[in-house]
N, C-alpha and C positions, 0 to 999 in steps of 0.2 A: 380503549378498544372500541371499534366501530360497531354499532348495533346491527343485527341482521335486518333485512328488509321486512316490513310489516305493514299492514293496512293502516290508513289514517286513524289515529287514536281518538277516542272521545275526549271532550274538553275536561280540564282539571276542575275540581271543586274543592272548596274548603269546608271542613266539618268541624265545628267547635267542640271543645271538651265539655265537661260537666258544667262549668261556670263561665263559658265563653260565648260571646256574641260577636261574630265577625262583621265588619262593615266594609271590607274591601272586596272588589271583584276578583275572581280567580285569574291566574296568569295564563296567557295563551301558550300553546306548545312551542318549544324551542326547536331549531333545526337539529337533525340527528348528527350532523358533522361536528367534530370537535377540533379545536385548534390548540396548539401548544402555547403556553404563556409566553408573552413577549418579554424581552430583556428590559430591565428598568435602568434608568439613568442613576448614577451614583448620587447618594444624598450628601448634603453638606455635613461637615464634621460634627456640627452641633445637633444635627437632626431637626433643624428648625427652619421654617420658611423665612426668607428675607422680608423685612417689613417694607410695605409699599407696593407689593405685587397686587395683581387684580383681586386675588382671593386672600390677601394678607390684611395688614392693618390700615390700608388706605382709607381715609375718611373717618377714622375712629381713633381719637387721641387717647392717651393714657396707657398705651401698650408697654412702654418701657419699664414701668414699675412692677410688672407682673413676673418677670423672669427671675429665676434663681441665679445666684452668682455663677459665673462661667466655670469656676474651679470646684464647685460643689458636686457631690455625687449624683444629684438629680439631673444636672445638666450635661454630664459627661458621656453616657452611652448613646450612640446613634440609634435612630428609629429602626426597629426590625432587627436589631443585633441578636445573634444566636451564639451562645457560648459553646455549642456543640452537644452531641448526644450524651445522655447520662440520666441518673435517677432524678436529678433536680431540673432537667430541661428536656421534657418529653417531646416538645414541639420544635420544629425548624421554623423559626420566626422569619427568616429571610424568604423561605418558600411561601409562607403565609402571606407576606407582603406582595410577592409576585402574583399569587393567586387572586388577591383582592384587587391589585392594579389591573390584571387581565380582565376580571369580571367588570370593572368600571369602564373599560374601553370598548365593550361590546356595543353593537348597533342599538340594541334596546335594553340597556341595563335595568330599567324599571320593570321589565317583564318578570324578573325573578325576585323582585323586592317585596312581594306581597306579604311574606312572613315578617320581614324586618319592619315594614310600615305598620303592620298590625300591632306588633309588640311595642313599637315606638309610640303609637297612640295610647296604649295602656300605661306606659310610663308617664306620658303627658297627663293622663287622667289622675294619676297619683300625685303629680305636682299640683294640679288644680285643687286637690283635696286639702292642701295646706293653705290656710287663709293668710297669706302674706305675699308681698312682692319681693322678688330676688333681684337686687341690683346687678349682680355679676354671677354667671353660672358657667359651668364647665361640662362639656359632653365628652366623655372618655370613650374612644373607639366609635366615633360618630358616623363613620362611613360617609354616605351621601346626605346626611342630615335627616335621619328618619324620625328623630324626636323633635328637632327644631321646627319642622313644618307644621307640627300640631300645637306649638306653644304660641302665646300671645304677648304683646308688649306689656299688658297689664300685669302679667305674672312674672315674666323674665325680661329685664330691661336690656341686658347685653349677654351674649353667649360666645364662648370660645369652644371651637370644635377641634378635637385632637384625634388623629388617626395615623397609623404607620404607612398607609397607602395614599400617596399624593394624588393619584388619578381619581380616587373616590372624592377627595376634597375639592378637586378642580371641577368635578361634575356634580356638585352638591345641588340639591333641590332648593327652590326659592323659599324664603322665610321672611316674615314681617319683622323679625328681630334682627338688630345689627349683630353680625357675626364676624369672628376672626378665625381663620383656619391655620392650624399648626401641625406640622409633622413631628410626632413624638411617640415614644413607646409607652404603653400603659404602665410598665413596671418602673419607668424613670421619667416622671412628669417634670418638665423644666420650669416650674413655677415656685414662687416664694411660699413660705408657710403663711397660713391664715389669710388666704387671698380670696376664696370663693364662698359665696353664700349658699350655693347649691351645686352639687355634682351629680350628674346622671350618666348612666351607661346602659346600652342595650345590645345584647347578643355579641359581646366582644371579649369579655373576660374569660370565657371558657378556653381561649387559645393562649392564655398567659402561662408562662412556665412557672413563675413564682407568684401564685395568687395571694399568699399572706403579705408579700412585699407590695403588691399592687394595692391591696386594701390599706396598708400603712401609708402609701403615697397619697391615696385619696384622702385619708383622714388628716394627713399633714397639711394639705393645701386648703382644707376647709377652715372657715372661720369658726370660732366658738359659737355654738348654737346653730351651726350649719348642718345641712342634711344631705345624705347620700341616698339616691334612689336608683336601683339597678335591676337588670334582668340578665339571666344567662341560661344556657341550655342545661337541663338536668339529666340524670343518669339513665332514664328510660327513653331518651330521644333516639329515634330511628332503630328501635329494638327489632322491628320487622326486617329491616335491611340487614342488620347485624346477624340475626339468626339465619336468614336465608343464605347469606354468603358463607357463614361457617359450615352449615350443613352441606352446601354444594361442594366446598373445598374438601371436607371430610370424605365425601362420596367419590369425588373425581381424583383427588390428589393425595388422600391418605392423611391429611393434617390441615390446619388452618392457621392463618396469621391475622392480626387485627386490621380491619378495614374501616372501622368507625372509631374515632378518637375517644379517649377516656373522658368522663365527665365527673364533676364534683357531686358528692352525695349531699342531700339536703340536711342530713344530720350533722355534717361538718361545717355547713355554711355559717350558722349562727355562732359557732365556736370561733371560726376564723375572724368574723366581724368583731366579736367581743375582744379577741386578742389584739386586734388592730387598734382598739380604743373606742369603738362605737358603743353607744348605750341606747336604751329605749328601742330595742331591735324588733323588727317585724319581718318574718320570712314566710312566704306562702308559695304554693305551687299551683300550676294550671297546665292543661294539656290542650294543644291545638292539633287537630288531625286534618291532613291534606290528602285528598284523593287524586291519584295519578293514573294514567292509562297502564303503566307497567313499571318494572324496576329500572329500565333504561331512562325513562323520563325522570324518575326520582334522582338518579345520578346526574343527569344533565342539568336539572334545576339546582342541585347542590353546587355544581361547578359554576353555574351562573350567579349564585349567591356569594361566591368566594369561600364556600364552606367545604371544599375538598379536604381530604385527610392530609395533614402535614406532620404526622408523627415521624420521629426518626426511625422507628422500627416498622414502618409501613412496607408492604410488599410492592415492588416496583410495577408489576403488571399482573393481570388475571388472564388465564387461558380462556379462549372462546367457549370451549365446552363447559367450563366452570360457570361462566357468565350466563349461558343459556340455561344450565341447570338451576342456578340461583333464581333466575326469572320465573322458571316453572314452579319452584318451591315457594317463592313469594306469593304467586297467584293461588297456589293450591292451599297454603296454610292461612293466608290473610285476605284473600280476594273477596271483593264485595259481589253482591248478586248481579250488579250491572256490568261486571267485567273489569272494573277499576280495582286498584289496590291502595290501601291506606298507608300513610307515613305519619307517625306520631312524633310530635315535638313537645317535650316536657319543658316548661319554662319555670324557673325559680325567680320570684320577685323578692327584693330585699330593700329594707329601709333602715337606716341607722343614723343617729344624731351624734354630733360632737359635743362634748360636755360644756355646759355653761352654768353659772351659779343660779340663773333665773329658772332653770328647768326644774320640774317637779321631782322630788326625791322620795324614795320609799320610806315608810315609817320605820322607826327603830324596832328591833325585835323585842317582843314582850310588851309593847305599848298598847296592844288592843284592849278594849274595854268590854267586848262581848266575845264569848267563846263559841266555837262551832257546836259544842254540846247543847248550849242554850238555844241556838237556832234550830237544832233538831227537835227539841222539846216544843218550841213554838209551832213548828210544822205539824206535830202530832196534835196539839191543841186545836189548831185551825181545822184539821181534817175531822176531828171529833165534833166540833161545832156544826160542820156541814151535815153530819149524819143526824 
C-alpha cells in the first residue's frame, strides 16, 4: 500500500542495545514507491550452480569432492522448495526466495544492508576469537556476503557461500577470501559429511521451516572438532511494529492477523542445538535499535532487506485507514522526543562444536575433592580475619 504524502523525514539513526557498539553509518531514506517482486527464472533440478560460471567454481580447484551423491536426501530438494502450508511449514520458501531476489536487484541494495552488515561483523568477531585457521568454511544463507567481507585469509582460507536467492549471490560484495557461490536450501545442504572446518550463518535461519533439520544438516557437514557460529532474529524483534498493527486492526477492523513472522525463543535454541549433536554450547542475546522517521519507513527498509513477511497465514493486504492508524499508534506509544520511532531487533548468537576426542570433557560425577560447604566455611574465615 502506498504511503500518504508527508514532509521529508529526518535521517535514520542506529541506536545500539545494552552491549552493542555500532560501526556502520545509517542507511539513507528509500523512495516511497514500491514495486512488485519480479518473476524468477526456474532453478536447475539440483538447486546448484553450474561449475565454471563467473560466480561459481572458476579458478578454484577441488570443488568436485564437496558434493553429496546425487541420489542422497541432501542433494534432492531444489532451493527454495515449499512443501505447502501446515504446522511444519509456516513459511512460503518460494515467496521468500522471490523477496530476496527482488531486494538484491534494486538500484542500491546496500542502502538497506546496514543491519546485516553489522551482525555479519559481529559473527566475524566471534570467528576471530577462536585461535586457529579454518582451511574450508561454509556460510549458510550468505546473501550478498555480509560475513565474508569482514574475514581475512589468515583466519579462513576458502569459503563457500550458500543461499536460495541467486541474485544475492551474483551481487555479492568483494572479499579477500576465495569464495564459491552455491544455490541451495538451508534445510538440504548438498555437501558430503565431515567437509567443513567452520560453518557460519547470519540472519537467515529464522525463515527455515524445519529448524531442527537445518541444525542437523549443519552438524553433519562439519568435520569433527568443527564449530558452528550463527545469528538469528529473536522473539522480541519488531515488537513495536507488531503491537501497533494489532491495535490498529482491532480498532478499525474488529480483529487482527499476524503481520510479523514468528521467531524462535531463546529457551528453545540451546535444546535444539544439543539435540542436533552440538556440544560446548554458547547462546547469548543482544538488541540493536534502529530509529526511523515513521512506520512506513520501517516497512520499506524491511522490504529492501528481503525481510517481508512470507508466512502462509499472512493477510494479503492492509486497508489504508488501518495503516494510518498503526502509524499514529506507533508514534504515540513508542515515539522518540525528536519525532523518530524505534524498531528493535533482538539477535540470538549461538556457538556449537562437533564432538572430537581431543575436546575437554566434564569430570565424572562425584570426583570432586572439595565440597561447596567447605568453600562457604573458607569465605566465613576470610571475612572474620578482615574484621
